[in-house]
N, C-alpha and C positions, 0 to 999 in steps of 0.2 A: 584528590586522591586517585591514584591509578589502580585499576583492578586487573587481575590476570594471574598467570602462574608465577610463582616465585622462582627466580633464577636457580636457586639451590635445589629446588624440588622437581624441576622439569624444564622442558624447552618447547616453545611454540613453533610448530611447523605448519604454515598456512597451506590449505589445499590449493591446487592449481589445475587448470585445464589447458591441455596442449591444443591450441586453436588450429594448428596445422592438421591435427588428427580428427578433432571433434568440431564440426561446424553446425550452426543452427539448421534444422530441417524445415522449420516453419518460417515463412516470410514475415518480417516485422509487422506488416500491416494486418496480419491475422492474429496477433497477440492481443489479449485483453485481460484485465484483472478484475476479480470479484472478491469481496469480503462480506461476511455476515457477522455483524457485531452490534452491540449496544452503543449508543452515542453517549459515552461517559468520559470523564477526564482520563481514566486509565487507558482507554483505547486510543485516545488522541487522534480521532479521525479527521479533525480539522487540519492537523499537520500532514496527514496523508493526502488530503484534497489539495493542500497548498503545493505539495510536491508534484501532483499530477497537473497543476495549473501551469507547470513549466515544461511539460512534455505532451505529446499528442496521443499517447496510448489511452484507450478507453478504460475507465474505472467504474464499476458498479458497486454501490454499497447497499446492502439489504439490512434494515433494522430500524429501531426506534430508540429514543432516549432523550434525556433532558437537554442535551447539547445539539440535537438535530437542527433546531432553528438557527443556531450559530453557523453550522456548516451550510445550510440552505442559503443563508444571507451571503456568505462568502462566495458560494457558487454563482449566485445571481449577480453580485457585484462584479465578478470577473468574467461573467458570461461564458461559463465553462460548458461547452457542448460535449466534451469527452467524458464528463462525470455524470452518472445517473444515480439518483437516490431513490431507492424503492422501499416501500413499507415492509414491516415484518410480515412473513408469510406463514400460513398454517402448515402443519405437518401432513398435508394431504397431497 
């Protein structure tokens, strides 16, 4: 089943960026990604780590949950040095 606006009620106009006008100001090697989340089925953090196994950008995941061992196992099997798994942090 496809989701989205019905043709008779609207039209989808995707956003775009004119790359001739807007260029990144940050060098790619300075970019990193961080997420704070529970390791649950709904968050699908294993899929996120799998995506980062194919690129070199750093990823840091902060959190705990029942699926964390599965993510840790995948990280170890793929020897992912660009992925860091940190424990839940206190609000201090």
